[in-house]
C-alpha positions as CSV (number, residue, x, y, z in Angstrom):
1,M,-18.5,11.2,-11.4
2,I,-20.5,11.0,-8.0
3,I,-18.9,11.6,-4.4
4,K,-21.2,10.4,-1.4
5,K,-20.0,11.3,2.0
6,T,-21.4,9.7,5.4
7,A,-20.5,10.0,9.3
8,L,-20.0,7.0,10.7
9,Q,-21.7,6.7,14.3
10,L,-20.4,3.5,15.8
11,P,-20.2,3.1,19.4
12,D,-17.0,0.6,19.2
13,F,-14.7,3.6,17.9
14,G,-14.6,4.8,21.5
15,N,-13.0,8.4,21.2
16,F,-13.4,8.6,17.3
17,T,-16.9,10.1,16.6
18,D,-16.4,11.9,13.4
19,I,-14.8,9.1,11.3
20,I,-16.1,10.1,7.5
21,A,-16.6,7.5,4.8
22,V,-16.4,8.5,1.5
23,H,-17.8,7.0,-1.7
24,L,-16.4,7.7,-5.3
25,A,-18.3,6.2,-8.4
26,C,-17.7,6.3,-12.1
27,Q,-20.8,6.4,-14.3
28,D,-20.1,2.7,-15.4
29,G,-20.4,1.7,-11.4
30,F,-16.5,1.5,-10.9
31,S,-16.0,2.9,-7.2
32,V,-13.5,3.6,-4.7
33,S,-14.5,3.6,-1.1
34,L,-12.4,5.8,1.3
35,T,-12.6,6.5,5.4
36,S,-10.8,9.2,7.5
37,L,-9.9,6.5,10.0
38,G,-6.1,5.8,8.5
39,A,-6.9,8.1,5.4
40,S,-7.7,4.5,4.1
41,I,-8.9,2.8,1.0
42,R,-11.8,0.5,2.1
43,Q,-13.3,-0.9,-1.0
44,I,-12.3,-0.9,-4.8
45,K,-15.3,-2.2,-6.9
46,Y,-15.7,-3.0,-10.3
47,P,-18.6,-4.1,-12.6
48,S,-17.8,-7.7,-14.1
49,S,-18.7,-9.3,-17.0
50,N,-21.8,-11.0,-15.6
51,G,-23.0,-7.5,-14.3
52,D,-22.4,-7.7,-10.5
53,L,-19.9,-5.3,-8.5
54,K,-16.6,-7.3,-7.4
55,N,-14.7,-6.0,-4.6
56,I,-10.9,-6.4,-5.1
57,A,-9.4,-4.6,-2.3
58,L,-9.3,-6.9,1.3
59,A,-11.6,-5.3,3.4
60,F,-13.0,-6.0,6.8
61,A,-16.6,-6.8,7.4
62,E,-16.8,-4.8,10.8
63,E,-15.6,-1.0,11.1
64,S,-14.4,-1.9,14.5
65,A,-11.7,-4.2,13.2
66,Y,-9.9,-1.1,11.5
67,L,-9.2,0.3,15.0
68,S,-6.4,-2.3,15.7
69,N,-6.2,-3.5,12.0
70,P,-3.1,-6.2,12.3
71,L,-2.9,-6.1,8.5
72,Y,-2.9,-2.1,8.0
73,A,-5.5,-2.9,5.2
74,G,-5.8,0.1,3.0
75,A,-4.3,2.2,5.7
76,T,-1.9,5.1,4.7
77,L,1.5,4.4,6.2
78,A,2.9,7.2,7.9
79,P,5.1,9.1,9.0
80,T,7.2,6.0,7.5
81,A,6.5,2.7,5.7
82,G,8.1,-0.2,6.7
83,R,10.6,-1.1,9.4
84,I,13.6,1.0,11.1
85,S,16.0,-1.3,12.5
86,C,16.2,-0.9,16.4
87,G,14.4,2.1,16.1
88,L,17.4,4.0,15.4
89,L,17.0,7.2,13.3
90,P,20.1,9.1,12.6
91,L,19.7,12.7,11.5
92,E,22.9,14.5,11.0
93,N,24.8,14.7,14.4
94,R,21.8,13.1,16.7
95,V,20.3,9.5,16.6
96,Y,16.8,9.4,17.5
97,D,15.3,6.8,19.5
98,L,11.8,5.4,18.2
99,S,9.2,3.4,19.5
100,K,9.8,-0.4,19.0
101,N,6.3,-1.6,18.0
102,E,7.7,-4.7,16.3
103,N,8.6,-7.7,18.9
104,N,10.2,-4.5,21.2
105,R,13.1,-4.4,18.4
106,H,12.1,-2.6,15.4
107,N,9.8,0.7,14.6
108,L,7.1,-0.6,12.1
109,H,5.2,1.7,9.9
110,G,5.9,4.7,12.4
111,G,5.3,3.2,15.6
112,F,2.5,2.9,18.2
113,Q,0.7,6.0,17.5
114,N,1.4,6.2,13.8
115,A,-1.2,7.8,11.2
116,S,-2.5,4.3,10.2
117,F,-4.6,4.2,13.3
118,Q,-5.7,8.1,13.8
119,N,-8.4,9.8,12.4
120,W,-7.6,12.1,9.5
121,Q,-9.7,15.4,8.8
122,L,-11.6,15.7,5.5
123,L,-10.0,18.5,4.1
124,S,-11.8,18.8,0.8
125,A,-13.9,16.7,-1.4
126,E,-14.2,18.3,-5.3
127,Q,-16.2,16.9,-7.8
128,K,-16.3,17.4,-11.5
129,E,-17.7,15.5,-14.5
130,D,-14.9,13.4,-15.3
131,Q,-13.1,12.9,-11.9
132,A,-13.2,13.2,-8.0
133,M,-10.6,14.6,-5.5
134,I,-10.5,13.8,-1.8
135,S,-8.3,15.3,0.5
136,F,-7.2,14.2,4.1
137,G,-5.1,15.7,6.4
138,L,-3.6,15.0,10.0
139,T,-1.0,16.8,12.3
140,L,1.9,14.6,14.2
141,P,3.4,16.6,17.2
142,D,7.2,16.7,17.6
143,G,8.7,13.9,19.4
144,L,5.4,11.3,18.8
145,D,6.9,7.8,18.6
146,G,10.5,9.6,19.0
147,F,10.3,11.3,15.4
148,P,11.1,14.9,15.6
149,G,9.2,17.9,14.3
150,N,5.8,19.2,14.1
151,R,4.2,17.5,11.0
152,Q,1.7,18.3,8.6
153,L,0.5,15.3,6.5
154,K,-1.9,15.2,3.6
155,A,-3.2,12.4,1.5
156,V,-5.0,13.2,-1.8
157,Y,-7.0,10.5,-3.7
158,T,-8.0,11.5,-7.3
159,L,-10.3,8.9,-9.3
160,T,-10.8,9.6,-12.9
161,E,-13.7,8.1,-15.4
162,E,-10.9,6.2,-17.1
163,H,-10.8,4.1,-13.5
164,R,-7.5,5.8,-12.5
165,L,-6.9,6.3,-9.0
166,T,-3.9,8.5,-7.8
167,L,-2.6,8.7,-4.5
168,K,-0.5,11.7,-3.8
169,Y,1.1,12.0,-0.2
170,E,2.5,15.7,1.1
171,A,4.4,16.0,4.3
172,V,6.0,19.1,6.0
173,S,7.5,19.6,9.6
174,D,9.3,22.6,11.2
175,Q,12.3,20.6,12.0
176,D,14.4,18.2,9.8
177,T,13.0,14.7,9.9
178,Y,12.5,11.7,7.9
179,F,9.2,10.9,5.8
180,N,8.6,7.9,4.0
181,L,4.5,7.5,3.1
182,S,2.6,4.9,1.4
183,N,-0.2,2.9,1.1
184,H,-1.2,-0.8,2.0
185,C,-3.9,-1.5,0.1
186,Y,-4.2,-5.6,-0.5
187,F,-5.5,-6.9,-4.0
188,N,-7.1,-10.1,-5.2
189,L,-8.3,-9.3,-8.4
190,S,-10.8,-12.4,-8.5
191,G,-12.7,-10.7,-5.7
192,D,-12.6,-14.0,-4.1
193,F,-10.6,-14.0,-0.7
194,S,-11.4,-17.5,0.2
195,H,-8.6,-18.5,-2.4
196,A,-4.9,-17.5,-2.4
197,A,-4.1,-14.6,-4.8
198,T,-0.9,-16.4,-6.1
199,A,-2.2,-17.5,-9.2
200,Q,-2.3,-13.6,-10.3
201,L,0.5,-12.8,-13.0
202,L,2.9,-10.2,-11.8
203,Q,5.5,-8.3,-14.0
204,I,7.9,-6.1,-12.0
205,H,10.4,-3.9,-13.7
206,A,13.1,-4.6,-11.1
207,D,16.6,-6.0,-11.8
208,R,17.6,-6.3,-8.0
209,Y,15.5,-7.2,-4.9
210,V,16.5,-6.5,-1.4
211,C,17.3,-9.9,0.7
212,N,15.8,-10.0,4.2
213,A,17.1,-11.5,7.5
214,P,15.1,-13.7,9.7
215,D,13.6,-10.5,11.4
216,F,12.9,-8.8,7.9
217,I,15.8,-6.4,8.2
218,P,17.5,-5.9,4.8
219,E,20.5,-8.1,4.3
220,G,21.8,-6.2,1.1
221,T,20.5,-6.6,-2.6
222,A,20.6,-9.1,-5.2
223,E,20.3,-9.5,-9.1
224,V,16.8,-11.1,-9.6
225,E,18.3,-13.1,-12.6
226,G,17.7,-16.6,-12.1
227,T,15.9,-16.6,-8.6
228,P,12.1,-16.5,-7.6
229,F,12.5,-12.8,-7.8
230,D,12.8,-12.3,-11.5
231,F,9.1,-11.0,-12.8
232,R,10.9,-9.1,-15.4
233,H,8.5,-10.8,-17.8
234,P,4.8,-12.0,-16.5
235,K,4.8,-14.6,-14.3
236,S,2.4,-16.1,-11.4
237,L,3.6,-16.2,-7.8
238,D,2.6,-19.9,-8.0
239,Q,5.0,-20.5,-10.7
240,Q,7.8,-19.1,-8.7
241,L,7.2,-20.6,-5.2
242,S,6.7,-24.1,-6.9
243,A,10.0,-23.2,-8.9
244,F,12.1,-22.7,-6.0
245,P,10.9,-24.6,-3.2
246,E,14.0,-24.4,-1.1
247,N,14.8,-20.6,-1.5
248,I,15.6,-19.4,1.9
249,Q,14.3,-16.3,1.2
250,L,10.9,-17.4,0.5
251,I,11.1,-20.0,3.4
252,R,12.0,-17.2,6.2
253,N,9.0,-14.7,5.0
254,Q,6.5,-17.3,4.4
255,G,6.2,-16.5,0.6
256,Y,7.2,-12.7,-0.5
257,N,8.0,-9.7,1.7
258,H,10.4,-8.2,-0.2
259,G,11.7,-4.7,-1.4
260,F,12.2,-4.4,-5.7
261,V,14.5,-1.5,-6.8
262,L,12.6,-0.4,-9.4
263,T,14.2,0.4,-12.7
264,H,11.4,3.1,-13.9
265,A,11.5,2.0,-17.6
266,D,10.4,4.6,-19.8
267,Q,6.7,4.9,-20.5
268,E,6.1,1.6,-18.7
269,P,4.2,1.0,-15.1
270,D,6.6,-0.2,-12.3
271,L,4.1,-2.9,-11.8
272,A,1.5,-4.7,-13.9
273,C,-0.9,-7.4,-12.2
274,A,-3.7,-9.5,-13.9
275,L,-5.9,-12.5,-13.6
276,P,-4.8,-15.5,-15.8
277,D,-7.4,-14.9,-18.5
278,S,-6.6,-11.0,-18.4
279,S,-10.2,-10.1,-17.7
280,L,-9.0,-7.7,-15.0
281,Q,-5.8,-5.9,-14.9
282,L,-4.2,-3.4,-12.6
283,F,-1.0,-1.2,-13.6
284,I,0.6,0.6,-10.9
285,S,3.5,3.7,-11.2
286,S,5.0,5.6,-8.7
287,D,7.8,7.9,-8.0
288,A,9.0,5.6,-5.1
289,P,12.6,4.1,-5.7
290,C,11.4,0.7,-4.4
291,M,8.2,-1.6,-3.8
292,V,7.8,-4.1,-1.5
293,L,5.7,-7.1,-2.4
294,Y,3.9,-8.7,0.3
295,S,2.0,-12.2,-0.6
296,G,0.3,-12.1,2.8
297,G,1.5,-15.3,4.0
298,Y,1.4,-14.2,7.4
299,I,-2.6,-13.2,7.0
300,E,-4.5,-15.1,9.7
301,E,-7.2,-17.6,8.5
302,G,-11.0,-16.9,9.1
303,L,-10.6,-13.3,9.5
304,K,-14.2,-11.7,8.7
305,L,-14.3,-9.9,5.4
306,A,-17.0,-7.8,3.6
307,D,-19.2,-9.6,1.6
308,G,-19.6,-12.6,4.0
309,Q,-16.1,-13.6,3.0
310,H,-13.3,-15.1,5.5
311,S,-9.7,-14.6,4.8
312,T,-7.1,-17.2,4.0
313,A,-3.2,-17.0,3.9
314,S,-2.1,-15.4,1.1
315,C,-5.5,-14.2,0.5
316,A,-4.3,-11.1,-1.2
317,L,-1.2,-9.0,-2.2
318,A,0.3,-5.7,-1.1
319,F,2.4,-3.7,-3.2
320,E,4.0,-1.0,-1.0
321,F,5.9,1.7,-2.9
322,Q,8.2,3.4,-0.7
323,D,12.1,4.2,0.1
324,Y,14.5,1.4,0.2
325,P,13.7,-1.0,3.2
326,D,15.0,0.3,6.6
327,A,16.9,3.2,4.6
328,P,18.1,4.9,7.8
329,G,19.7,1.4,9.0
330,G,23.2,2.0,7.7
331,H,22.8,-0.5,4.4
332,G,24.4,1.8,2.3
333,F,21.0,2.7,0.6
334,P,20.0,6.0,-0.8
335,Y,18.4,7.8,2.3
336,S,17.1,11.4,2.3
337,I,16.1,13.8,5.3
338,T,13.6,16.2,4.6
339,P,14.7,19.9,5.7
340,A,12.4,22.2,7.9
341,G,10.1,23.9,6.0
342,K,10.5,21.9,2.5
343,L,7.6,20.2,0.9
344,W,8.0,16.4,0.8
345,E,5.9,14.2,-1.7
346,R,5.2,10.8,-3.2
347,T,2.7,9.6,-5.8
348,I,1.3,6.4,-6.3
349,C,-0.9,5.6,-9.6
350,Y,-3.3,2.7,-9.9
351,Q,-4.8,2.2,-13.6
352,F,-7.5,-0.6,-13.7
353,I,-8.4,-2.4,-16.7
354,F,-11.4,-4.7,-17.3
355,Q,-13.2,-6.4,-20.2
356,S,-16.3,-3.9,-20.1
357,S,-14.0,-1.1,-19.9
358,Q,-13.7,1.2,-23.1
359,T,-9.9,2.3,-21.8
360,R,-7.3,0.5,-23.3
361,R,-3.5,0.3,-23.4
362,S,-1.5,0.8,-26.7
363,D,1.0,-1.9,-25.2
364,N,-1.6,-4.3,-23.7
365,F,-0.2,-6.4,-21.0
366,T,-0.4,-10.1,-22.6
367,P,0.4,-12.8,-19.8
């Protein structure tokens, strides 16, 4: 396992003069690139059958694009992922008024000064023969975007020679507060972002999904049975989109932007994603109660991406493991406050399987 660290010296980054890029590489060339800006995943590359390295994580061509990053591509979402409706956060006997950075109506991914656009500190870089571990840290002051508490955040990335990438988030506050951290990496397992990623096959262990109002705020949950949200067996998004062309939820969201209530089946990944020929497979597990599937229907056409590519609508899929969408919003969803001084934790684990890999699953995902 190899770790390479580089300081980015770019005038376009304004006050950010100490952004660190970190490259983790396995012996066979599989690699993950990270940066301290947003504690983000930049690229994930695997050696394809013809010997070249393919990047499967949506990445911009220019580093300066990450200063605004409207897609939140690869970024850590913190202090909260997703929307908090009307920017109202109820904690015990008080309701906190949060910043409304989405259409002046809702708090999205933590507000205007969320952690996705801040430069995290590189806390440590530990290299062993069979794995590498990178830790980033960030402090959010009391009252930032309306959230209570001086909060210490930590994002830990661990990559093993078995191509397993584990994200562990930790957070603690000196006041009772709400944490809901996640990651917003977009995947196109083909590595070709000039085409939609909707041909990829998905299997999601979820019996219920979250219905959205037109502004993406939950309207409640429903059974996936008989709907385009039934991925309990492997299906492509193209299959579901074509089978349910008049589904109001798909029309409202230009595809998928919905929470799935995970069943956490024993010894099974919460989500499996594969290319149609199964040459590359991705298995994801998490202790989060939900996963929001975003099929990228609002991705702008023509964004400059890495390797000379340009974006198209739905050119990559995001899997956001988090709490129930808008959990504090009074929908009857489980909602927990983290007491002052108590450690909050969340784990997301990505396992990549490709044809040249010696790693194999006993319950092979066969679309």
